[in-house]
N, C-alpha and C positions, 0 to 999 in steps of 0.2 A: 713582860709577859706572865700573865699567872700560870702556875705549877700544872701539868696535863690532869692531875684530879679536880682540880678547879672549874672546869669551864660547867656554866651553867645546863642541867641536862645531863652532862656524862654521870652514867651509874658506873659505880664500882662493885664488880660482883662479888661477892662474900662466898667462900669455900662454906660446902654443907649444907645449905640452905634446902630450908624442908617447908611444907605447908605449915605445922605448926607456929612456925616464926612468924605467919601473916596472919594468923587470927585476930590477933588484935593487934590493933595502933600504938607503938608506943608513943607516950605522952610527956610534953615536953611544956615549960610553964614558958610562956611570952615575956619577952625582954623588951622595954619599950628600951629602944637608943637615945642616947643623949643629944639636948638640942641643942646643946654649944657647941659640940665639937663635933667636927665633920670627920666619919667613917675612915676609916682606913682600906681602901679597896684591897690592896695587897696582903692583907694578916694572912700571916700563915699559921694561922692557931688548928687546933686537933679540930676543932669545929670542920673546918673543910674538907676533911677526910670524911667524913660521912653525911652523908645526903638524906633528909625526908623521903625525897623521892622513890630512892631506893626499898623502905617500906611500903612505898603508896600512898604516904600521905604529902600534906599539902609541903610549897618550900617555905620555910621561915622566912620573914620580912629581911632579917639582917643578914641571913645567907642570899639572898636575892641582891643586896648593894653589896655583897662580898664576892659574887659569881660573874659581876658585869664589868668589863676592862674598860666600858667604852663611856665618858663622860656623860655626852647628850643625852644618852637612853637612860642611864642611872638618875640623871638631872640632877647632876653634882656640879656645881657650878662653882669660881672663885668666889671668894668674898665681897658682899656688896653689887650682885651681878645677878640677875633672874634673866630667864630662857631666851627673853627676846634679847637682851643683848650681848648674851652670850651667841646665839646666830648670827647677830650685826659684825662681832667680832671674827666670824668663821668666814663670813661672806667677807669683809677685809682683807683678809687674810689669802681668801683665793685671786680676790682682784690683783692683789699686789704680787700672785704668782705669775696670773697672766700678764701681767705687766713688766713684768722682765723678760718677757720670751722675744724672739726677733719679731722686728713689723708688728708691733702690739698698737701704738699710736694709730699706725697707717690699717692695720685691719679694722679697728674699731671704728674710726673714720668710715671707709669703707662698706664696713655692714650698714650704719648709718644711712650713704647715701643710696644702698641697696633698695633696704627697706621704702625708701623713696620713691625708687625708680620701680619699683614692681606694681605698682598702682599705677597701671598704665593709663585708664580711663578719668584719673582726679588728680592727674598731675598736669598744667598747660605746658604748650609746648615750648617757650621759653624758657621756663625754671628748668624743664628736662634737659635742654642743650646745656645750660651751665653746670647742671649735676654732671653730665656725661664729660665735661669738661674737664670737672674737677676728677672724678675719676680717673680716668687718664692721667692726669698729672700725677696722680699717686703711684698707678700700677705702672705707668711706661718702665720698661727696665727693669722690672719685678716679677713681670710673669709668671717664671716659672715657680719661682716662693708662693703665690698666693694659689697655683693650680694644683699645687701638691698638698696643700694643707685643706682637711677636709670640710671645714667650715668656712673657706674663704671661696674656694671652686665656683662658686653661685655669683660671685664678685665679676670671673673673670668672662662668665658664661653671659651677663648681663652688657658688660662692656661689646661681647659679638652682634649681640641685639642691635643695637644703639650704633656699631660703628660703622663708618664710611667702608667702603671697599678696599683703601688704601690702607686704613688701621687695621683691618681683620684680616692682611698679608702680612703686620707688623706682628700682630699677636701671634699668626703660624708662624714666623720667622722664631720669635723668643722661643717656641715652645718648641723648638726642634732637638730632636733627641729623649724627646720626652714620651714620646705619645705612646711607647709601647706600655709605660709605665703606667701612665695616665687612663688606658686601655682598663688595668689590671685594678683599680679604684672604683666602689661603689659609687662615687658621686663626679669624679671625674672623666668618667667615658663618657658620659652627657655632653662635655664642653665638646670633645673630638665631633661627635653626632653635627650639632650645634655648627661647628666652624666648617663640617665638609659639605652641610645643607647651606649655610648664608655664603659661604666661600665659590670661587671660581676653580677653574682647571690648574690658575698657578696653586693653588692652597691643596689643591686634590693632589698633585706630583710632587708635595710638599710632604704629605703628610702619608699616604698610602706605600709607600719605598720602605716606610723605616717600618712595617709588618714584616719584609722579605725577611725568609730567614727565622720566623720565630713564629712559624705557623704551627708548630705540633704543640708546643708550651702554650700559646694563647687558645688555641681552638680546645682545651682542655681546660682552662680555668674559667670557674663560674662566673667570673664578669666580661672580663674579656673577650671569651670565645663570643658572645651575641653582636659586642662593636665591629669585630673580625669579619662576621657573618655579612652584618649589614653591610661595608666595605665592599666586602666581596658580590654582594648581591644587588645592590643598589647605585654604587659609587664608582668603584675602580673600573677603567677601560677592557677592553679585550684583549689587551696583551700585559695588562697587571693582573686580570683573574688568571690565566695561564698561567702566570709567575707564580700564583697564589697555589693553584691546584697542584701544579709541579710538583709541590713539597711533599705533598701528601705517596709521591712515587720512590723518594730514599733524599736524604740530605745531602747527597751529590749533584741532584737537582740544583740547589740553589748554590752551592759553592763552584760549580763550574758553569754557575749561569752566565757571567760576566765574561765569559771566552768569547760565545758567539753572539750574546747577547747585541754586539753594534752590526753584526752582518746580517744577521737573521730573526725576524720575529719570533721566540717562544712557542711551541706549542703544547694543548694541554689534553691531546688527544692520546692515549695512551697505545692506542693499537699502531700509532707512527711510529711512536718510541721504540714499540718492541718490535718493530720492523725493521729499524735501523740499528738497535742493538740488541738482537735475541741472546743472546749471553748472557744477559743481566733480568730474564725475568723471572726467575725464580725469587731473587734477592727484591727486584719491586713488587711482585705479585704477595708476596709475604708482608713486606714494610704497608703495602695498602692495608692487606687486612689487618692488621694489628690495631691500625691508627683507626679503622673502622669500628671493630670491634671492642676498642676501649670505649671509644663514644656509645654503643648502643649498652655495655654493661653499666657505665654511668647512666645511662638513660638521657642523655642527651643529644635526643636525636631529629632535633629541628631545626636544624641547619643544610640550609640550600647547599653549601659546601660540602659537606658529607654526602647528599644525596649524589651530586657530580661523581663524587667519589666511586661512592658505592655503582653507581650506573658504567663508567670507566672499567669497574673491577669485571663487572659480571658480563658487560660485553665482549672483554675478552681471554673469556675462560671459554673450555669445549663443552658445549652441551651435551647432558648425558654422562659428565665425567663426576668425580669425586667430588673436583673442586666445586663444581654448580650444584650438587648435592647439600654438600654441606653447609655455602652460604645460603640457599634455601630454608636449609635448619635455623641456621642461624637468625635471619632474620623472622623465622614463626615464632624462637623459642620468648621473644619480647612480650611480656605476660601479658601487660596491658593491655597490645597493638598499636601503642602511640608509634613507632616508627613508621609502620605501614600507614595509617591515618597522616600522619606527617610527609608522607612521602607522595600523598597524593595531590599536594596543594602546591608542589614545584616540577617543574619542568623533565629534569632528569627523573629525580623521584617517580614521576605519574608515568611514564616512560618504563622504568624498569620495573614497578608494580606489573605493567601491559606486560612484558617480558614473561614475569614470572607465570601469569597467568596463560601465556602461549604457551610456555617450556613445561609447564609443574602439571601434576598428575591428577585426577576430579577429586582425591582427598586432600591435596594443596590447595587448589582451587575452590572447594567446601570453605578452607580455613581462613583462607584472605576475605571472600563473601561475608563469612561467621564476625571476623574483626572489622569492617565496613557497616557494620547493624547500626542504624540512625545518625549515620553519617553520609549517605548517599543524595540525601536532599539537598545538603550543603555542596557536595563533590560537584551534583548536575549543573551548579551556578558558577563554578569555579572554572578560569582558563585553563586548567591542567587538569583539574579532578574529573572533568565530563568525560576527558578519552579513556579513563579510566572503567567508564560506564559503558560504552560505546566498543572496547577491546574485551568487554565480558558478553554484551551480546553476540560479537562474531567468534569466540572462541570457547565457550561452554556450552556443551552438546545437551546438559539436563536443562531444560527452558524450564522445567518446573519449578528449579530452585531461581532460575534468574528472575523468571516473574516473583515468585515468592519475596526474594529478597530486595531485587531492585523497586521493579515495577510501583511492585504495591507499595512501598515507602516514597517514592517520588510524586506518585500522585495523591497517597493518602489513603486512609483506611475509613474513613468513613465519607459516604454520601458530599455533605457539605464539604469538607475538606478537599474533595476530589475536582470539584468544580472551581475552588479557588485557587488550589494547587496548578491546576491545569492553565487558568486564565494568567499566572504569574508567569507560566516557564512557558507560555505560549510567546510569549513580549520580551524574554532573557533571552540574552546573545548568544549564551553557553548551553541552557539549560533546555531552551528548545529542542537541541540537537538530540536527546535524551530521548524524545518523545517521537520527533518525525524521522529520526533516522531509518526505523525500524519498516515504517511507513514506507518512505522513500527510497531508502537508501544511499547511497554516496552522490544523490546528484548536486549539481551546481548549485541549485540555491542553498545549499546546507553550506557546501563547502567554497566556499567564495576564493578570490585567489590570496586574502590574508593566512586562510587555512591550509592553503597548497603543502604546506609543512606537515601538517598533522593527517591530512590525507594519504602523503608520499608513506608516511609513519604507517597507518593503517595497511594499506599494500604490502609493506613488510610484514606485519603479523597474518595477512591471508597468504602467504606463500610458508610459513611457518603452519600454519593451521592446516595446507593439503598432507600434513605428515603426523599431526597430533591429533586431527580430529576423523570422527565415522561417519559426522551424520552432512546430509548435504546444506547447501548452504542456504539454500533458498528454501527447504524444511524446514530450518533453522526461524528464517526470516518472518515466515506464515505462522509459526508457534508464538512469536513472541508479540505478533499482530495480534493475532486471537485473546492473549491476555490484553493486551492493550482497549482491544474494541469495547468489553463493554462501559468502561469508566469515559472513556470520550465521547462515545455516541450520549451516554446517560450527560454527559457536561455538554454537550452541543443542542440538545434536547431541551436542558433546563435553562439556559445563561446563552441562546445564540447572539443575540446581539452584543454582549459583553465582550465576546471573542470576535466577530468579525466588523466589531468596530474600528481595530485597529492593521494593518496591514500584515504584521507577519501571524495574528491570528488566524486572518482570513485565508491566509494558505495553511493552518492547522488542519483548519473546517473543511478545507476543499480535499485536503491527502486524506483526511480523515472518513469523508463520505466515499471517498474512491477507492481505499483502502481495507476499510476495516469490515469485520468479517460479523455476521448477524443481522438481524433487521435493523433496516437506518430508515423505515417508514418514519417515527416520531421524529428522529432527527432532521429530516428533508422538509417536513411538514415544518418546524420551527425556524430553519432557516429560511423559507420560503417566505414566511408571517411576516420577516422583517422589513419584506420590500412593499409591503402596502402602506397607505396612504400617501398622498398627491405629492410629486415629485417638487414641484414648484412652490407647495407650502414648506412653511416651518411645522416642525413637531415640536411635543414638548414633552418635558421629563416625566416619569413614572410619579405621578405624585405619592404615591406609597413609598418611595427610596427617601431613607431618613439622611441623607445624604444631602439632599435639594429642599430647603424650605420651601422656598418659592422657584414656580413654571419656570423653566429655564429654557426657550426655544433649542431647538437642537436639529442640525443639518437632516434631510433625508440623507438615508444609504445609498441614493441611487448618484450621490454627489461625490460619492467617496470612488476613486480610481482603483482601486483594490478589492471593495465590492461588486465591482460592475465586473471584472477580471473575473473574480469566484463563481457570479452567478453565469458568466460565460460558460467557463469552464466545467461546472455544472450540467448543463445545459447541454454541450457536445456529449456528455457523458465516458469524458479521458482527456489524457493530455494528447498536445499536437506533436507527431514526431517529425522532425525536422527531416531526417533522412528520408522517408518513406515519404512525406507529405499528405500523410494521411491523421484521423483521431483514430487511437489506439483507446478505444473501448474497452471498460471494465464489464466483468461478469458476477452476477446478474446485472443488467442493466440498470440506472438509476429513475428512468421517467421523470426528471425533474421539469421538464418543460410542462408537463402537465399539472406538476405540483404547482408551481408559480404562476400559472398564468392565471388561474381567480384571484390571487391580489394584484397583479397590476392590468389587468383589462379594462378596468375604469378608465384609467391614467397611462392606457399605452402611447398614446401619441407623445406625451412628457418623456417617457422612457425612450421612444422612439429619437425626439429631441434633443435630448437632454445628454451630459458627460456621458452617460451608459447606454448608448443608442446603440452598441455592439450586442446589448441582451436581447433585441428584438433583431438584428440581421440573425442571432444564432435560432430563435425561434421560429422563423423562416427555414433556417438550412438543417432544422433537427428532424432525422428521419420519424422521432416517435413521436411528434407533436401532433395531435389530434385536432388541435383548433387549427390549423395552419389557413383555412379557406375563411374564417371569420376571421383573423390576423389578415391577411391580404385586401380582403373588403375591407377595409376602419382604414389600411393605409391608402389605399386608392380615393377613397371619398374626403381625404384630409392631402393630396397631394401640393396644394398649393403652400401648406403649413413643410412639408417637406423639401422641397425648393427653397425657400426661405432659410430653413435651418443649413441647407446643405451648402448656400453662397454666400450667409451673413458671418460675420466673423464672430467666435463665440468668445464667452468672457476668458476663458483662459488664454486663446489668441490674443487679445486684445491686450492683458496686464503683461504676458512674455513681451510683444512689441512695445507697448512703453516702458519697460524695464531694458530692452535694447537700443532703444532711442536716446534714454537718458543716459546709458555707458557710454553710446558713441559721442554725445556731444562732450561728454567728460572728457573722452581720448583727445577731441580737437582742441579742447581747451588747451592742454598739455603738452601734443605733439602739433604743432603750427606747421602748414608748408606741406606733409606729409601725404601722400596721395593715397588713398584707401582703392582697393580691387575692388571691380562690381561684387554684390555681394546678392546670393540667391533668394529670391523673394519667396517670404514662409507660403505655405499653404492655408488658405480661407475655408472656413464651412467649416460644420461636422461631417465627421469622415463616415461617421455609423449612418447619417441623414442621405450621404453622396449614394451608400451602398444602396439604400433600401429603396431610393428614387430609382435606380438603374435596375432594382428588380422588379418595380411596379412597371416603370418604363418598357421592360425587355419580355 
């Protein structure tokens, strides 16, 4: 090793240096090196104690050779060797060192097999089968050694990919005891994921228990934390998830788990644990708070397990206490807002945010909405995020803030974006609730049985709202509707056919026209115009539409059942109330019957005998329809057509009958000798035409 003062670029500071010393560069006579004799790199001459760099001069070539200890950098080779020969020798030495390592030959061969197997589309099936067999002949019994090498773990992953179920179980058994260690590897963690995805319940039950008792260590590890959370979120059973989450409450919940594990199923509900052991509340809450705070400080806030633990903590603190206030501040202190943003996309996280909105002050709510800026549109289409938006609608009294923060972002800030966003949101299973909820409230059309849990949670928030809100809920709803109305009515007026061409889109149009505030005449006229044309003839697509180069035939809107229901509801001017058995009319009335009739007047008989025949029935029953006598006259003149439609089998009924007959025939062929009971015959004929016929004859 060269002395300290000989390193290239190391300056020796001289005492009492002044500007005069650097006014002129010192001159040296260049001495050429002898060509025949190689220079001694480790020369300890006095020249090495003084460098031209100290005085700002360029380094001498002689000194440059003296300062460099690396033979390859200085291009000094053994006698008779050039640069290429030297590199080849270095490569040979490196290869010899590799060959001395354990499994060197096997590793070299498996890498060659992997290189061939990863070309999925270019390897024939027979050849792949032979390669896989050779791969397993090398790796079987040595899976641990291969998996723990960073450059060989890909070989094991390939073996898992092409293995049979029995061989996958064999690999899982061989790797027992190493899964926590593999999870900490940057590359081997993917092996665990592939094994769990490709494996079955037996493999899952081999792998998941190895993470028990290691949650605190692994959740803080930069690599293992992600595979642990993936296992918790998508692979583990309900019981396994409970065992993993209980470790957030203290180490004793793993140590003493086996004592009762054979008798009862462990519960991760903190409220239940605190009820059984109230004396341990302090240590449990402190341990849980420390673990969550540790991850928040490390900016590792995207874990579902973390959000579940945070929800358990906040659900068990007394609201209004110092604990709850400090917890709110801890969440708000996250500078980039990543914690709140990540929480909105998990079940427990979204519910925790809703609780923060419910119990927080006006300042806290404003901070939360500000954090979600530019995220609301993404949240609206998420199965958990939309719930935060509905909670904000219900809990925040400042509707101006809500409409500016949420409504404007969901709908879009330009007219073109508004129309496209509304059309997309109307047909999205989650986003449509964020638009229709202020219009309809918690209706059955929005909250089907699959969303019963979400509706129950909103009811909990309504109970909290009674103590935290000063504004009447109906007043808040009307103010939100007023904020939504201009954008919705404008979208309906500009693109009515795009909206009503789908079932959910037509439902949005119906609710918007019934509930929105402001001038609806333009929107009503646009919706009515979609009914023009002959229902019995095919329409063509708009030639100006860039998406269609040719004129594509399109079915008339009257043949869509959802469109018929929409027209019927708008003609009635409100929804039918089952309790009172009457129509609840909106104010001011829509008078849609008079708006629609001019567009369908020339083809009213086609409507009366077609799939949307109840539109004609609605026109006759509407109190504000001014052309009722004219319609009755037209119908009376065509009683024969009505009778034919009322008695003949419709196309839908014919298709349903043929489907039923074919299914019954299949059942008879599979189950011979069984007698089927008498079945009720399906009604035949157009029901709407039958009602019209009765009204004309009555």
